[in-house]
A tleap script that builds the chain and sets N, CA, C and O, in Angstrom:
source leaprc.protein.ff14SB
mol = sequence {
  NMET LYS VAL LEU VAL LEU GLY ALA GLY GLU
  VAL GLY TYR HIE ILE ALA LEU ARG LEU SER
  ARG GLU GLY ASN ALA VAL THR VAL VAL ASP
  LYS ASP PRO ALA ARG LEU LYS LEU VAL ALA
  ASP ALA MET ASP VAL ALA THR ILE GLU GLY
  LYS ALA SER LEU PRO SER VAL LEU GLU ARG
  ALA GLY ALA ALA ASP ALA GLU LEU LEU ILE
  ALA ALA THR THR ASN ASP GLU VAL ASN MET
  LEU ALA CYS GLN VAL ALA HIE SER LEU PHE
  ARG VAL PRO MET LYS ILE ALA ARG ILE ARG
  GLU LEU GLU TYR LEU ASN GLU ARG LEU ILE
  GLY ARG ASP ASP LEU PRO ILE ASP ARG VAL
  ILE SER PRO GLU SER GLU ALA ALA GLN CALA
}
set mol.1.N position { 8.619 -32.625 -11.415 }
set mol.1.CA position { 8.114 -33.854 -11.985 }
set mol.1.C position { 6.818 -33.545 -12.739 }
set mol.1.O position { 5.999 -32.753 -12.274 }
set mol.2.N position { 6.639 -34.165 -13.886 }
set mol.2.CA position { 5.419 -34.005 -14.695 }
set mol.2.C position { 4.381 -35.008 -14.205 }
set mol.2.O position { 4.604 -36.218 -14.245 }
set mol.3.N position { 3.234 -34.486 -13.738 }
set mol.3.CA position { 2.189 -35.319 -13.140 }
set mol.3.C position { 0.853 -35.045 -13.817 }
set mol.3.O position { 0.483 -33.892 -14.040 }
set mol.4.N position { 0.131 -36.118 -14.142 }
set mol.4.CA position { -1.240 -35.996 -14.626 }
set mol.4.C position { -2.172 -36.405 -13.498 }
set mol.4.O position { -2.014 -37.473 -12.906 }
set mol.5.N position { -3.142 -35.551 -13.204 }
set mol.5.CA position { -4.183 -35.866 -12.226 }
set mol.5.C position { -5.487 -35.969 -12.998 }
set mol.5.O position { -5.943 -34.996 -13.600 }
set mol.6.N position { -6.078 -37.146 -12.976 }
set mol.6.CA position { -7.325 -37.377 -13.699 }
set mol.6.C position { -8.481 -37.272 -12.719 }
set mol.6.O position { -8.588 -38.049 -11.770 }
set mol.7.N position { -9.338 -36.300 -12.969 }
set mol.7.CA position { -10.469 -36.046 -12.084 }
set mol.7.C position { -10.244 -34.766 -11.303 }
set mol.7.O position { -9.235 -34.612 -10.615 }
set mol.8.N position { -11.193 -33.849 -11.416 }
set mol.8.CA position { -11.096 -32.564 -10.723 }
set mol.8.C position { -12.132 -32.459 -9.611 }
set mol.8.O position { -12.529 -31.360 -9.224 }
set mol.9.N position { -12.565 -33.601 -9.103 }
set mol.9.CA position { -13.475 -33.606 -7.960 }
set mol.9.C position { -12.713 -33.298 -6.688 }
set mol.9.O position { -11.593 -32.789 -6.737 }
set mol.10.N position { -13.306 -33.600 -5.566 }
set mol.10.CA position { -12.708 -33.293 -4.268 }
set mol.10.C position { -11.314 -33.913 -4.115 }
set mol.10.O position { -10.369 -33.230 -3.722 }
set mol.11.N position { -11.190 -35.193 -4.423 }
set mol.11.CA position { -9.905 -35.886 -4.260 }
set mol.11.C position { -8.868 -35.346 -5.242 }
set mol.11.O position { -7.764 -34.977 -4.842 }
set mol.12.N position { -9.218 -35.301 -6.515 }
set mol.12.CA position { -8.288 -34.809 -7.523 }
set mol.12.C position { -7.866 -33.372 -7.285 }
set mol.12.O position { -6.704 -33.019 -7.487 }
set mol.13.N position { -8.804 -32.544 -6.858 }
set mol.13.CA position { -8.518 -31.137 -6.563 }
set mol.13.C position { -7.416 -31.031 -5.517 }
set mol.13.O position { -6.434 -30.314 -5.711 }
set mol.14.N position { -7.582 -31.744 -4.409 }
set mol.14.CA position { -6.616 -31.638 -3.312 }
set mol.14.C position { -5.263 -32.263 -3.662 }
set mol.14.O position { -4.221 -31.774 -3.227 }
set mol.15.N position { -5.279 -33.329 -4.437 }
set mol.15.CA position { -4.017 -33.919 -4.898 }
set mol.15.C position { -3.283 -32.928 -5.797 }
set mol.15.O position { -2.084 -32.703 -5.628 }
set mol.16.N position { -3.997 -32.338 -6.748 }
set mol.16.CA position { -3.384 -31.371 -7.666 }
set mol.16.C position { -2.855 -30.155 -6.912 }
set mol.16.O position { -1.771 -29.657 -7.216 }
set mol.17.N position { -3.614 -29.679 -5.937 }
set mol.17.CA position { -3.192 -28.516 -5.155 }
set mol.17.C position { -1.880 -28.808 -4.430 }
set mol.17.O position { -0.943 -28.011 -4.477 }
set mol.18.N position { -1.828 -29.939 -3.773 }
set mol.18.CA position { -0.607 -30.286 -3.029 }
set mol.18.C position { 0.588 -30.450 -3.963 }
set mol.18.O position { 1.667 -29.920 -3.698 }
set mol.19.N position { 0.392 -31.182 -5.049 }
set mol.19.CA position { 1.500 -31.414 -5.977 }
set mol.19.C position { 1.975 -30.125 -6.638 }
set mol.19.O position { 3.175 -29.940 -6.842 }
set mol.20.N position { 1.051 -29.238 -6.972 }
set mol.20.CA position { 1.455 -27.973 -7.595 }
set mol.20.C position { 2.198 -27.091 -6.595 }
set mol.20.O position { 3.156 -26.410 -6.960 }
set mol.21.N position { 1.765 -27.099 -5.347 }
set mol.21.CA position { 2.464 -26.322 -4.311 }
set mol.21.C position { 3.874 -26.845 -4.062 }
set mol.21.O position { 4.754 -26.097 -3.637 }
set mol.22.N position { 4.087 -28.135 -4.329 }
set mol.22.CA position { 5.417 -28.732 -4.169 }
set mol.22.C position { 6.309 -28.468 -5.382 }
set mol.22.O position { 7.458 -28.910 -5.416 }
set mol.23.N position { 5.786 -27.752 -6.375 }
set mol.23.CA position { 6.588 -27.375 -7.529 }
set mol.23.C position { 6.546 -28.334 -8.702 }
set mol.23.O position { 7.348 -28.213 -9.628 }
set mol.24.N position { 5.632 -29.278 -8.679 }
set mol.24.CA position { 5.493 -30.214 -9.794 }
set mol.24.C position { 4.730 -29.571 -10.948 }
set mol.24.O position { 3.916 -28.672 -10.739 }
set mol.25.N position { 4.995 -30.031 -12.150 }
set mol.25.CA position { 4.257 -29.591 -13.338 }
set mol.25.C position { 3.018 -30.475 -13.443 }
set mol.25.O position { 3.102 -31.625 -13.873 }
set mol.26.N position { 1.875 -29.932 -13.051 }
set mol.26.CA position { 0.639 -30.710 -12.940 }
set mol.26.C position { -0.322 -30.354 -14.064 }
set mol.26.O position { -0.524 -29.181 -14.379 }
set mol.27.N position { -0.910 -31.381 -14.660 }
set mol.27.CA position { -2.004 -31.214 -15.611 }
set mol.27.C position { -3.197 -31.976 -15.066 }
set mol.27.O position { -3.091 -33.153 -14.724 }
set mol.28.N position { -4.337 -31.295 -14.986 }
set mol.28.CA position { -5.571 -31.898 -14.478 }
set mol.28.C position { -6.508 -32.146 -15.651 }
set mol.28.O position { -6.719 -31.268 -16.487 }
set mol.29.N position { -7.068 -33.354 -15.706 }
set mol.29.CA position { -7.993 -33.748 -16.768 }
set mol.29.C position { -9.358 -34.019 -16.153 }
set mol.29.O position { -9.466 -34.731 -15.155 }
set mol.30.N position { -10.401 -33.450 -16.751 }
set mol.30.CA position { -11.770 -33.718 -16.303 }
set mol.30.C position { -12.710 -33.409 -17.461 }
set mol.30.O position { -12.388 -32.607 -18.337 }
set mol.31.N position { -13.872 -34.049 -17.458 }
set mol.31.CA position { -14.845 -33.786 -18.527 }
set mol.31.C position { -15.761 -32.615 -18.204 }
set mol.31.O position { -16.549 -32.194 -19.052 }
set mol.32.N position { -15.668 -32.085 -16.989 }
set mol.32.CA position { -16.535 -30.988 -16.545 }
set mol.32.C position { -15.779 -29.657 -16.599 }
set mol.32.O position { -14.892 -29.420 -15.778 }
set mol.33.N position { -16.120 -28.787 -17.556 }
set mol.33.CA position { -15.398 -27.518 -17.680 }
set mol.33.C position { -15.534 -26.624 -16.447 }
set mol.33.O position { -14.622 -25.854 -16.145 }
set mol.34.N position { -16.644 -26.715 -15.738 }
set mol.34.CA position { -16.820 -25.902 -14.529 }
set mol.34.C position { -15.835 -26.332 -13.443 }
set mol.34.O position { -15.265 -25.487 -12.753 }
set mol.35.N position { -15.631 -27.642 -13.288 }
set mol.35.CA position { -14.659 -28.137 -12.301 }
set mol.35.C position { -13.246 -27.695 -12.693 }
set mol.35.O position { -12.452 -27.302 -11.838 }
set mol.36.N position { -12.944 -27.761 -13.972 }
set mol.36.CA position { -11.618 -27.350 -14.429 }
set mol.36.C position { -11.376 -25.868 -14.188 }
set mol.36.O position { -10.257 -25.465 -13.870 }
set mol.37.N position { -12.414 -25.057 -14.336 }
set mol.37.CA position { -12.273 -23.620 -14.064 }
set mol.37.C position { -11.955 -23.383 -12.597 }
set mol.37.O position { -11.105 -22.553 -12.272 }
set mol.38.N position { -12.634 -24.108 -11.703 }
set mol.38.CA position { -12.339 -23.984 -10.268 }
set mol.38.C position { -10.880 -24.330 -9.981 }
set mol.38.O position { -10.207 -23.642 -9.213 }
set mol.39.N position { -10.406 -25.391 -10.601 }
set mol.39.CA position { -9.015 -25.815 -10.417 }
set mol.39.C position { -8.063 -24.751 -10.952 }
set mol.39.O position { -7.130 -24.346 -10.258 }
set mol.40.N position { -8.291 -24.300 -12.175 }
set mol.40.CA position { -7.406 -23.324 -12.808 }
set mol.40.C position { -7.373 -22.004 -12.049 }
set mol.40.O position { -6.336 -21.342 -12.001 }
set mol.41.N position { -8.501 -21.616 -11.456 }
set mol.41.CA position { -8.557 -20.369 -10.693 }
set mol.41.C position { -7.838 -20.472 -9.352 }
set mol.41.O position { -7.418 -19.458 -8.795 }
set mol.42.N position { -7.693 -21.681 -8.834 }
set mol.42.CA position { -7.141 -21.865 -7.491 }
set mol.42.C position { -5.655 -22.217 -7.468 }
set mol.42.O position { -5.001 -22.062 -6.436 }
set mol.43.N position { -5.118 -22.685 -8.586 }
set mol.43.CA position { -3.727 -23.154 -8.555 }
set mol.43.C position { -3.077 -23.024 -9.924 }
set mol.43.O position { -3.751 -22.833 -10.937 }
set mol.44.N position { -1.768 -23.131 -9.930 }
set mol.44.CA position { -0.985 -22.999 -11.153 }
set mol.44.C position { -0.805 -24.373 -11.793 }
set mol.44.O position { 0.220 -25.028 -11.606 }
set mol.45.N position { -1.817 -24.799 -12.552 }
set mol.45.CA position { -1.787 -26.090 -13.235 }
set mol.45.C position { -2.352 -25.918 -14.639 }
set mol.45.O position { -3.065 -24.955 -14.918 }
set mol.46.N position { -2.029 -26.850 -15.507 }
set mol.46.CA position { -2.656 -26.906 -16.828 }
set mol.46.C position { -3.926 -27.738 -16.701 }
set mol.46.O position { -4.017 -28.607 -15.834 }
set mol.47.N position { -4.896 -27.476 -17.554 }
set mol.47.CA position { -6.135 -28.257 -17.535 }
set mol.47.C position { -6.471 -28.727 -18.948 }
set mol.47.O position { -6.212 -28.039 -19.935 }
set mol.48.N position { -7.053 -29.918 -19.009 }
set mol.48.CA position { -7.494 -30.501 -20.278 }
set mol.48.C position { -8.902 -31.031 -20.070 }
set mol.48.O position { -9.154 -31.797 -19.140 }
set mol.49.N position { -9.818 -30.620 -20.941 }
set mol.49.CA position { -11.191 -31.116 -20.865 }
set mol.49.C position { -11.324 -32.372 -21.718 }
set mol.49.O position { -10.918 -32.396 -22.880 }
set mol.50.N position { -11.901 -33.418 -21.122 }
set mol.50.CA position { -12.134 -34.647 -21.866 }
set mol.50.C position { -12.259 -35.842 -20.953 }
set mol.50.O position { -12.030 -35.754 -19.747 }
set mol.51.N position { -12.630 -36.967 -21.552 }
set mol.51.CA position { -12.769 -38.219 -20.804 }
set mol.51.C position { -11.377 -38.776 -20.515 }
set mol.51.O position { -10.587 -39.005 -21.432 }
set mol.52.N position { -11.091 -38.988 -19.251 }
set mol.52.CA position { -9.732 -39.286 -18.789 }
set mol.52.C position { -9.148 -40.594 -19.302 }
set mol.52.O position { -7.928 -40.761 -19.284 }
set mol.53.N position { -9.970 -41.517 -19.754 }
set mol.53.CA position { -9.440 -42.802 -20.218 }
set mol.53.C position { -9.162 -42.835 -21.720 }
set mol.53.O position { -8.613 -43.819 -22.217 }
set mol.54.N position { -9.521 -41.802 -22.437 }
set mol.54.CA position { -9.312 -41.792 -23.889 }
set mol.54.C position { -7.850 -41.515 -24.240 }
set mol.54.O position { -7.258 -40.573 -23.714 }
set mol.55.N position { -7.266 -42.323 -25.121 }
set mol.55.CA position { -5.878 -42.095 -25.521 }
set mol.55.C position { -5.630 -40.682 -26.053 }
set mol.55.O position { -4.600 -40.082 -25.748 }
set mol.56.N position { -6.556 -40.150 -26.840 }
set mol.56.CA position { -6.359 -38.808 -27.403 }
set mol.56.C position { -6.329 -37.740 -26.316 }
set mol.56.O position { -5.580 -36.769 -26.421 }
set mol.57.N position { -7.128 -37.909 -25.288 }
set mol.57.CA position { -7.155 -36.946 -24.181 }
set mol.57.C position { -5.859 -37.049 -23.375 }
set mol.57.O position { -5.260 -36.033 -23.022 }
set mol.58.N position { -5.432 -38.269 -23.087 }
set mol.58.CA position { -4.171 -38.448 -22.354 }
set mol.58.C position { -2.987 -37.915 -23.159 }
set mol.58.O position { -2.044 -37.362 -22.594 }
set mol.59.N position { -3.040 -38.083 -24.464 }
set mol.59.CA position { -1.979 -37.541 -25.312 }
set mol.59.C position { -1.944 -36.017 -25.233 }
set mol.59.O position { -0.875 -35.425 -25.088 }
set mol.60.N position { -3.126 -35.376 -25.329 }
set mol.60.CA position { -3.193 -33.908 -25.217 }
set mol.60.C position { -2.704 -33.423 -23.859 }
set mol.60.O position { -2.152 -32.329 -23.745 }
set mol.61.N position { -2.908 -34.242 -22.832 }
set mol.61.CA position { -2.491 -33.872 -21.476 }
set mol.61.C position { -0.988 -34.046 -21.260 }
set mol.61.O position { -0.452 -33.605 -20.244 }
set mol.62.N position { -0.313 -34.683 -22.204 }
set mol.62.CA position { 1.129 -34.853 -22.093 }
set mol.62.C position { 1.568 -36.154 -21.455 }
set mol.62.O position { 2.622 -36.209 -20.822 }
set mol.63.N position { 0.775 -37.201 -21.611 }
set mol.63.CA position { 1.104 -38.490 -20.993 }
set mol.63.C position { 2.450 -39.043 -21.455 }
set mol.63.O position { 3.113 -39.756 -20.702 }
set mol.64.N position { 2.854 -38.729 -22.664 }
set mol.64.CA position { 4.126 -39.254 -23.178 }
set mol.64.C position { 5.317 -38.779 -22.352 }
set mol.64.O position { 6.353 -39.443 -22.319 }
set mol.65.N position { 5.176 -37.636 -21.686 }
set mol.65.CA position { 6.264 -37.078 -20.874 }
set mol.65.C position { 6.012 -37.200 -19.376 }
set mol.65.O position { 6.846 -36.781 -18.574 }
set mol.66.N position { 4.880 -37.766 -18.993 }
set mol.66.CA position { 4.517 -37.823 -17.570 }
set mol.66.C position { 5.339 -38.871 -16.829 }
set mol.66.O position { 5.627 -39.948 -17.351 }
set mol.67.N position { 5.704 -38.530 -15.609 }
set mol.67.CA position { 6.397 -39.471 -14.730 }
set mol.67.C position { 5.421 -40.151 -13.778 }
set mol.67.O position { 5.710 -41.217 -13.234 }
set mol.68.N position { 4.270 -39.529 -13.583 }
set mol.68.CA position { 3.277 -40.040 -12.642 }
set mol.68.C position { 1.884 -39.714 -13.152 }
set mol.68.O position { 1.625 -38.601 -13.611 }
set mol.69.N position { 0.988 -40.693 -13.068 }
set mol.69.CA position { -0.422 -40.491 -13.391 }
set mol.69.C position { -1.232 -40.911 -12.169 }
set mol.69.O position { -1.059 -42.012 -11.647 }
set mol.70.N position { -2.114 -40.025 -11.722 }
set mol.70.CA position { -3.002 -40.332 -10.605 }
set mol.70.C position { -4.428 -40.272 -11.127 }
set mol.70.O position { -4.938 -39.196 -11.440 }
set mol.71.N position { -5.068 -41.426 -11.218 }
set mol.71.CA position { -6.441 -41.526 -11.717 }
set mol.71.C position { -7.384 -41.453 -10.525 }
set mol.71.O position { -7.534 -42.421 -9.780 }
set mol.72.N position { -8.017 -40.296 -10.350 }
set mol.72.CA position { -8.852 -40.049 -9.172 }
set mol.72.C position { -10.251 -39.590 -9.557 }
set mol.72.O position { -10.858 -38.787 -8.848 }
set mol.73.N position { -10.766 -40.094 -10.674 }
set mol.73.CA position { -12.138 -39.751 -11.041 }
set mol.73.C position { -13.090 -40.498 -10.109 }
set mol.73.O position { -12.651 -41.300 -9.285 }
set mol.74.N position { -14.375 -40.240 -10.235 }
set mol.74.CA position { -15.364 -40.936 -9.406 }
set mol.74.C position { -15.762 -42.285 -9.996 }
set mol.74.O position { -16.616 -42.977 -9.441 }
set mol.75.N position { -15.150 -42.662 -11.118 }
set mol.75.CA position { -15.500 -43.898 -11.809 }
set mol.75.C position { -14.319 -44.874 -11.786 }
set mol.75.O position { -13.292 -44.628 -12.418 }
set mol.76.N position { -14.472 -45.976 -11.056 }
set mol.76.CA position { -13.395 -46.970 -10.947 }
set mol.76.C position { -12.926 -47.465 -12.305 }
set mol.76.O position { -11.725 -47.582 -12.551 }
set mol.77.N position { -13.873 -47.753 -13.181 }
set mol.77.CA position { -13.525 -48.319 -14.478 }
set mol.77.C position { -12.725 -47.331 -15.323 }
set mol.77.O position { -11.778 -47.724 -16.005 }
set mol.78.N position { -13.094 -46.064 -15.284 }
set mol.78.CA position { -12.322 -45.037 -15.994 }
set mol.78.C position { -10.912 -44.969 -15.418 }
set mol.78.O position { -9.941 -44.868 -16.168 }
set mol.79.N position { -10.793 -45.024 -14.097 }
set mol.79.CA position { -9.475 -44.962 -13.458 }
set mol.79.C position { -8.600 -46.143 -13.860 }
set mol.79.O position { -7.421 -45.974 -14.172 }
set mol.80.N position { -9.182 -47.337 -13.851 }
set mol.80.CA position { -8.410 -48.527 -14.206 }
set mol.80.C position { -8.010 -48.511 -15.677 }
set mol.80.O position { -6.869 -48.828 -16.014 }
set mol.81.N position { -8.940 -48.143 -16.553 }
set mol.81.CA position { -8.636 -48.097 -17.981 }
set mol.81.C position { -7.602 -47.013 -18.288 }
set mol.81.O position { -6.726 -47.211 -19.130 }
set mol.82.N position { -7.700 -45.883 -17.618 }
set mol.82.CA position { -6.717 -44.814 -17.826 }
set mol.82.C position { -5.310 -45.292 -17.479 }
set mol.82.O position { -4.352 -44.964 -18.179 }
set mol.83.N position { -5.183 -46.060 -16.409 }
set mol.83.CA position { -3.872 -46.617 -16.042 }
set mol.83.C position { -3.379 -47.592 -17.105 }
set mol.83.O position { -2.195 -47.608 -17.440 }
set mol.84.N position { -4.286 -48.401 -17.630 }
set mol.84.CA position { -3.907 -49.348 -18.687 }
set mol.84.C position { -3.435 -48.603 -19.933 }
set mol.84.O position { -2.404 -48.950 -20.508 }
set mol.85.N position { -4.178 -47.588 -20.350 }
set mol.85.CA position { -3.809 -46.803 -21.533 }
set mol.85.C position { -2.476 -46.087 -21.298 }
set mol.85.O position { -1.615 -46.068 -22.177 }
set mol.86.N position { -2.313 -45.506 -20.118 }
set mol.86.CA position { -1.066 -44.798 -19.793 }
set mol.86.C position { 0.130 -45.739 -19.849 }
set mol.86.O position { 1.218 -45.345 -20.271 }
set mol.87.N position { -0.071 -46.964 -19.429 }
set mol.87.CA position { 1.002 -47.969 -19.464 }
set mol.87.C position { 1.267 -48.447 -20.894 }
set mol.87.O position { 2.405 -48.424 -21.363 }
set mol.88.N position { 0.223 -48.872 -21.570 }
set mol.88.CA position { 0.378 -49.506 -22.884 }
set mol.88.C position { 0.814 -48.550 -23.982 }
set mol.88.O position { 1.660 -48.895 -24.807 }
set mol.89.N position { 0.244 -47.352 -23.998 }
set mol.89.CA position { 0.535 -46.415 -25.086 }
set mol.89.C position { 1.615 -45.395 -24.766 }
set mol.89.O position { 2.334 -44.949 -25.660 }
set mol.90.N position { 1.733 -45.019 -23.487 }
set mol.90.CA position { 2.626 -43.914 -23.142 }
set mol.90.C position { 3.763 -44.303 -22.198 }
set mol.90.O position { 4.649 -43.493 -21.929 }
set mol.91.N position { 3.742 -45.528 -21.701 }
set mol.91.CA position { 4.792 -46.024 -20.802 }
set mol.91.C position { 5.012 -45.111 -19.593 }
set mol.91.O position { 6.149 -44.879 -19.182 }
set mol.92.N position { 3.924 -44.598 -19.030 }
set mol.92.CA position { 4.026 -43.792 -17.809 }
set mol.92.C position { 4.574 -44.707 -16.710 }
set mol.92.O position { 3.993 -45.759 -16.445 }
set mol.93.N position { 5.685 -44.325 -16.063 }
set mol.93.CA position { 6.337 -45.240 -15.130 }
set mol.93.C position { 5.574 -45.527 -13.837 }
set mol.93.O position { 5.688 -46.629 -13.299 }
set mol.94.N position { 4.802 -44.570 -13.326 }
set mol.94.CA position { 4.089 -44.784 -12.064 }
set mol.94.C position { 2.626 -44.399 -12.244 }
set mol.94.O position { 2.304 -43.283 -12.649 }
set mol.95.N position { 1.749 -45.352 -11.931 }
set mol.95.CA position { 0.312 -45.139 -12.083 }
set mol.95.C position { -0.394 -45.461 -10.768 }
set mol.95.O position { -0.230 -46.543 -10.205 }
set mol.96.N position { -1.180 -44.502 -10.296 }
set mol.96.CA position { -1.949 -44.652 -9.059 }
set mol.96.C position { -3.420 -44.503 -9.417 }
set mol.96.O position { -3.792 -43.590 -10.155 }
set mol.97.N position { -4.260 -45.398 -8.896 }
set mol.97.CA position { -5.695 -45.337 -9.204 }
set mol.97.C position { -6.518 -45.339 -7.925 }
set mol.97.O position { -6.245 -46.085 -6.985 }
set mol.98.N position { -7.525 -44.490 -7.917 }
set mol.98.CA position { -8.532 -44.518 -6.862 }
set mol.98.C position { -9.553 -45.583 -7.255 }
set mol.98.O position { -10.177 -45.496 -8.312 }
set mol.99.N position { -9.715 -46.582 -6.396 }
set mol.99.CA position { -10.673 -47.658 -6.651 }
set mol.99.C position { -11.542 -47.819 -5.415 }
set mol.99.O position { -11.052 -48.142 -4.333 }
set mol.100.N position { -12.827 -47.593 -5.588 }
set mol.100.CA position { -13.759 -47.644 -4.465 }
set mol.100.C position { -14.385 -49.025 -4.283 }
set mol.100.O position { -14.645 -49.448 -3.157 }
set mol.101.N position { -14.624 -49.719 -5.379 }
set mol.101.CA position { -15.289 -51.030 -5.319 }
set mol.101.C position { -14.316 -52.082 -4.781 }
set mol.101.O position { -13.303 -52.386 -5.411 }
set mol.102.N position { -14.635 -52.626 -3.621 }
set mol.102.CA position { -13.744 -53.585 -2.965 }
set mol.102.C position { -13.492 -54.830 -3.809 }
set mol.102.O position { -12.420 -55.428 -3.721 }
set mol.103.N position { -14.455 -55.223 -4.617 }
set mol.103.CA position { -14.309 -56.432 -5.429 }
set mol.103.C position { -13.170 -56.319 -6.449 }
set mol.103.O position { -12.596 -57.331 -6.852 }
set mol.104.N position { -12.846 -55.099 -6.861 }
set mol.104.CA position { -11.737 -54.905 -7.794 }
set mol.104.C position { -10.369 -55.062 -7.129 }
set mol.104.O position { -9.366 -55.260 -7.814 }
set mol.105.N position { -10.325 -54.976 -5.819 }
set mol.105.CA position { -9.048 -54.997 -5.106 }
set mol.105.C position { -8.557 -56.426 -4.908 }
set mol.105.O position { -8.443 -56.914 -3.783 }
set mol.106.N position { -8.275 -57.067 -6.000 }
set mol.106.CA position { -7.836 -58.452 -6.017 }
set mol.106.C position { -6.391 -58.464 -6.499 }
set mol.106.O position { -6.094 -57.976 -7.589 }
set mol.107.N position { -5.498 -59.016 -5.695 }
set mol.107.CA position { -4.079 -58.981 -6.067 }
set mol.107.C position { -3.784 -59.748 -7.353 }
set mol.107.O position { -2.753 -59.508 -7.983 }
set mol.108.N position { -4.660 -60.659 -7.755 }
set mol.108.CA position { -4.472 -61.353 -9.032 }
set mol.108.C position { -4.910 -60.484 -10.212 }
set mol.108.O position { -4.551 -60.767 -11.355 }
set mol.109.N position { -5.672 -59.445 -9.948 }
set mol.109.CA position { -6.161 -58.552 -10.995 }
set mol.109.C position { -5.240 -57.353 -11.195 }
set mol.109.O position { -4.929 -56.979 -12.325 }
set mol.110.N position { -4.812 -56.762 -10.098 }
set mol.110.CA position { -4.029 -55.527 -10.162 }
set mol.110.C position { -2.551 -55.838 -9.986 }
set mol.110.O position { -2.149 -56.487 -9.020 }
set mol.111.N position { -1.760 -55.372 -10.922 }
set mol.111.CA position { -0.316 -55.574 -10.849 }
set mol.111.C position { 0.312 -55.385 -12.207 }
set mol.111.O position { -0.390 -55.154 -13.192 }
set mol.112.N position { 1.588 -55.478 -12.272 }
set mol.112.CA position { 2.330 -55.230 -13.508 }
set mol.112.C position { 1.890 -56.109 -14.674 }
set mol.112.O position { 1.833 -55.628 -15.806 }
set mol.113.N position { 1.579 -57.381 -14.433 }
set mol.113.CA position { 1.286 -58.294 -15.534 }
set mol.113.C position { -0.136 -58.186 -16.069 }
set mol.113.O position { -0.373 -58.444 -17.249 }
set mol.114.N position { -1.072 -57.812 -15.225 }
set mol.114.CA position { -2.471 -57.814 -15.646 }
set mol.114.C position { -3.005 -56.400 -15.840 }
set mol.114.O position { -3.137 -55.932 -16.971 }
set mol.115.N position { -3.304 -55.738 -14.768 }
set mol.115.CA position { -3.792 -54.362 -14.813 }
set mol.115.C position { -2.706 -53.492 -14.194 }
set mol.115.O position { -2.536 -53.494 -12.975 }
set mol.116.N position { -1.967 -52.749 -15.016 }
set mol.116.CA position { -0.759 -52.074 -14.542 }
set mol.116.C position { -1.036 -50.841 -13.679 }
set mol.116.O position { -0.933 -49.701 -14.134 }
set mol.117.N position { -1.385 -51.105 -12.436 }
set mol.117.CA position { -1.586 -50.054 -11.438 }
set mol.117.C position { -0.544 -50.286 -10.357 }
set mol.117.O position { -0.487 -51.361 -9.760 }
set mol.118.N position { 0.283 -49.272 -10.107 }
set mol.118.CA position { 1.373 -49.428 -9.146 }
set mol.118.C position { 0.921 -49.232 -7.701 }
set mol.118.O position { 1.442 -49.878 -6.792 }
set mol.119.N position { -0.033 -48.353 -7.494 }
set mol.119.CA position { -0.573 -48.104 -6.153 }
set mol.119.C position { -2.072 -47.869 -6.277 }
set mol.119.O position { -2.560 -47.358 -7.285 }
set mol.120.N position { -2.793 -48.260 -5.220 }
set mol.120.CA position { -4.244 -48.075 -5.188 }
set mol.120.C position { -4.601 -47.161 -4.026 }
set mol.120.O position { -4.101 -47.325 -2.913 }
set mol.121.N position { -5.471 -46.201 -4.298 }
set mol.121.CA position { -6.089 -45.384 -3.257 }
set mol.121.C position { -7.490 -45.946 -3.086 }
set mol.121.O position { -8.282 -45.936 -4.028 }
set mol.122.N position { -7.805 -46.439 -1.885 }
set mol.122.CA position { -9.124 -47.033 -1.661 }
set mol.122.C position { -9.676 -46.618 -0.306 }
set mol.122.O position { -9.424 -47.282 0.700 }
set mol.123.N position { -10.429 -45.522 -0.276 }
set mol.123.CA position { -11.014 -45.079 0.990 }
set mol.123.C position { -11.922 -46.141 1.608 }
set mol.123.O position { -11.965 -46.285 2.830 }
set mol.124.N position { -12.641 -46.877 0.776 }
set mol.124.CA position { -13.559 -47.891 1.275 }
set mol.124.C position { -12.799 -49.040 1.935 }
set mol.124.O position { -13.226 -49.560 2.966 }
set mol.125.N position { -11.678 -49.433 1.343 }
set mol.125.CA position { -10.863 -50.498 1.918 }
set mol.125.C position { -10.277 -50.063 3.255 }
set mol.125.O position { -10.254 -50.839 4.211 }
set mol.126.N position { -9.810 -48.833 3.317 }
set mol.126.CA position { -9.260 -48.310 4.570 }
set mol.126.C position { -10.327 -48.276 5.656 }
set mol.126.O position { -10.057 -48.621 6.807 }
set mol.127.N position { -11.532 -47.862 5.294 }
set mol.127.CA position { -12.629 -47.795 6.268 }
set mol.127.C position { -13.019 -49.188 6.747 }
set mol.127.O position { -13.326 -49.379 7.923 }
set mol.128.N position { -13.007 -50.160 5.840 }
set mol.128.CA position { -13.378 -51.527 6.205 }
set mol.128.C position { -12.357 -52.149 7.150 }
set mol.128.O position { -12.710 -52.985 7.982 }
set mol.129.N position { -11.098 -51.747 7.026 }
set mol.129.CA position { -10.046 -52.297 7.877 }
set mol.129.C position { -9.958 -51.601 9.223 }
set mol.129.O position { -9.323 -52.118 10.142 }
set mol.130.N position { -10.581 -50.443 9.356 }
set mol.130.CA position { -10.508 -49.671 10.611 }
set mol.130.C position { -11.392 -50.264 11.692 }
set mol.130.O position { -11.446 -49.738 12.804 }
savepdb mol mol.pdb
quit
C-alpha cells in the first residue's frame, strides 16, 4: 500500500518504521532535513522535504497515488489542512490526523462533509478519558 506519513518527529518516525517493516511503500514528508536524514538512515522509505500541507509538496510526495495519508506533524492546523488538501486535490481515500487540541475534536467539525478526516489520533483526548 502507498502511504504518506507527514511529520518525521517521534510519532511520524515510529509510524513510518512500522509501516515500512510491514512492506508498505512509505513516503515521509517533513520540513526539517536533519529529521528526514534520520528517517532515511533507519528505514527503507522515500523522503520529501517541505511543508506538509502545501499541494505542491503533497504532489511531489505522490499523493495522487496514495491510499493512506497520516498527518502526524506537531502542528494541528497543518495536519488538518493536509487532510483537506489530500481529499480535495488528490482524492486520497483514507486520511488520519494527529490532533492535540481538544477543542478541535468536535464531531460537527471533523467528518466527510466538513473537514475530511477519517480517523483522529489524539493522545490528549485519550489521556483525558483515562
